[in-house]
C-alpha positions as CSV (number, residue, x, y, z in Angstrom):
1,M,0.0,0.0,0.0
2,T,1.1,3.5,-0.8
3,L,0.1,6.7,1.1
4,T,-0.8,9.4,-1.3
5,L,-0.2,13.1,-0.4
6,D,-1.5,16.1,-2.3
7,A,0.9,18.9,-3.3
8,A,0.3,20.5,0.2
9,W,1.6,17.3,1.7
10,Q,-1.8,16.3,3.2
11,P,-2.9,12.7,3.1
12,I,-5.6,12.2,0.6
13,S,-5.7,8.5,-0.2
14,I,-4.2,5.0,0.2
15,I,-3.5,3.2,-3.1
16,P,-1.9,-0.2,-4.1
17,A,1.9,0.0,-4.3
18,D,2.0,-0.9,-8.0
19,R,-0.3,2.0,-8.8
20,G,2.0,4.3,-6.7
21,F,4.9,3.0,-8.7
22,S,3.1,3.8,-12.0
23,M,2.3,7.3,-10.9
24,V,6.0,8.0,-10.0
25,Y,7.2,6.3,-13.2
26,A,4.7,8.4,-15.3
27,G,5.9,11.6,-13.6
28,R,2.6,12.4,-12.0
29,A,4.0,12.0,-8.5
30,Q,7.3,12.0,-6.6
31,A,8.4,9.2,-4.2
32,V,9.1,10.5,-0.7
33,E,9.6,7.2,1.1
34,N,10.3,3.7,-0.4
35,Y,9.8,0.2,0.9
36,S,13.1,-1.6,1.6
37,A,12.4,-4.7,-0.5
38,M,12.9,-4.3,-4.3
39,P,10.3,-6.0,-6.5
40,C,12.9,-6.1,-9.3
41,A,16.6,-5.3,-9.7
42,L,16.3,-1.6,-10.4
43,F,13.3,-0.1,-8.6
44,Y,11.7,0.1,-5.2
45,Y,7.9,0.3,-4.5
46,P,7.1,3.7,-3.0
47,S,5.7,3.8,0.5
48,V,4.7,7.5,0.4
49,I,4.2,9.6,-2.8
50,V,3.4,13.3,-3.3
51,C,1.3,14.3,-6.3
52,K,2.7,17.0,-8.4
53,N,-0.6,18.7,-8.9
54,Y,-2.7,20.1,-6.1
55,I,-5.7,17.8,-5.6
56,R,-8.5,19.1,-3.5
57,R,-10.8,16.3,-2.6
58,R,-13.7,16.4,-0.2
59,P,-12.9,14.2,2.8
60,I,-14.6,10.9,2.7
61,P,-17.3,11.2,5.3
62,L,-17.2,8.6,8.1
63,S,-20.7,7.3,8.9
64,P,-21.7,6.8,12.6
65,T,-21.4,3.0,12.5
66,R,-21.0,0.9,15.7
67,A,-17.3,0.4,15.0
68,N,-16.7,4.1,14.3
69,I,-18.5,5.2,17.4
70,Y,-16.4,2.7,19.5
71,W,-13.2,4.1,17.7
72,R,-14.2,7.7,18.5
73,D,-14.9,6.9,22.2
74,N,-11.9,4.6,22.5
75,L,-14.2,1.7,23.7
76,T,-14.9,3.7,26.9
77,C,-18.3,4.1,28.5
78,Q,-19.2,7.8,28.3
79,Y,-21.1,7.7,31.5
80,C,-18.9,5.8,34.0
81,G,-15.5,5.7,32.2
82,K,-15.3,1.9,32.1
83,T,-13.1,0.6,29.3
84,D,-13.8,-2.8,27.6
85,Y,-11.5,-3.8,24.8
86,Q,-13.4,-7.0,24.2
87,R,-16.1,-5.0,22.6
88,K,-18.9,-5.9,25.0
89,M,-20.1,-2.3,25.0
90,T,-23.4,-1.0,23.6
91,L,-24.4,2.1,21.9
92,D,-26.6,4.7,23.6
93,H,-28.8,7.3,22.1
94,V,-28.3,10.5,24.2
95,V,-31.8,11.6,23.2
96,P,-33.6,8.2,23.1
97,K,-34.9,6.8,19.8
98,S,-38.4,6.7,21.2
99,R,-38.3,10.5,21.5
100,G,-37.0,11.1,18.0
101,G,-33.3,10.9,18.7
102,P,-31.4,10.5,15.4
103,K,-28.6,8.0,14.6
104,T,-26.0,10.7,14.2
105,W,-22.5,11.4,15.5
106,L,-23.8,13.9,18.0
107,N,-26.5,11.6,19.5
108,L,-24.6,8.2,19.8
109,V,-22.1,7.3,22.5
110,T,-20.3,4.2,23.7
111,C,-22.0,2.8,26.8
112,C,-21.5,-0.2,29.1
113,Q,-24.5,-2.5,29.5
114,S,-25.2,-1.5,33.2
115,C,-25.2,2.2,32.4
116,N,-27.4,1.7,29.4
117,Q,-29.9,-0.3,31.4
118,R,-29.8,2.3,34.2
119,K,-30.4,5.2,31.7
120,G,-33.1,3.3,29.9
121,D,-35.5,5.5,27.9
122,K,-34.5,8.8,29.5
123,T,-32.2,11.6,28.7
124,P,-29.0,11.8,30.7
125,S,-30.4,14.7,32.9
126,E,-33.6,12.7,33.7
127,A,-31.6,9.7,34.7
128,S,-29.2,11.8,36.8
129,M,-26.2,10.7,34.6
130,E,-23.7,13.0,33.2
131,L,-21.7,12.4,30.0
132,L,-17.9,12.4,30.5
133,R,-17.4,13.9,27.1
134,M,-20.0,15.3,24.7
135,P,-20.3,13.4,21.4
136,F,-18.6,15.0,18.4
137,V,-18.0,14.4,14.7
138,P,-14.4,13.1,14.4
139,R,-12.0,14.7,12.0
140,Y,-11.3,13.0,8.7
141,D,-8.6,10.3,9.1
142,V,-7.3,8.7,5.9
143,T,-6.4,5.4,7.7
144,R,-9.9,5.1,9.2
145,A,-11.6,6.1,5.9
146,F,-9.7,3.4,4.1
147,R,-10.0,0.9,7.0
148,I,-6.2,0.5,7.5
149,D,-5.4,-0.7,11.1
150,K,-1.7,-1.1,10.9
151,T,0.4,1.4,9.0
152,P,4.0,1.3,7.9
153,E,6.5,3.2,10.1
154,S,7.4,5.4,7.1
155,W,3.9,6.9,7.1
156,D,4.0,8.1,10.8
157,K,5.5,11.5,10.1
158,F,2.8,12.3,7.5
159,L,-0.2,11.1,9.5
160,E,-1.7,13.1,12.3
161,K,-1.5,11.1,15.5
162,K,-3.9,11.7,18.4
């Protein structure tokens, strides 16, 4: 895989390494980092490339799926702070679905089962429960958008780490 940066050195995409090689060979991009293994005797596959033209793409919107909400909240209950990396958490609608609460980034939070049962069909204030952190729409993350869990070390200086 090759991390693609625009002319402003912002991550815009992740493409197959052979496509990155083709872009460099055709002169449309410049290799910034290479993988250490050579596929043939003369060339390296690029790990990171920079496009020569400025490409302004709208960020790929992340939808508020269960996995993405867990990722945003770091698998931590937003009411009691309990963390469960075995993914036995639930999702909670801050404004309950029965009251018209939408399935959006700003209304869904990670919640442990006991807090979810305690809150039930109430708002946090009615249940006397306070959110540790208000829900928010996360910033665009190229690795999350392209579902890449493990990135090469050569990408670290180009990717924003939290």
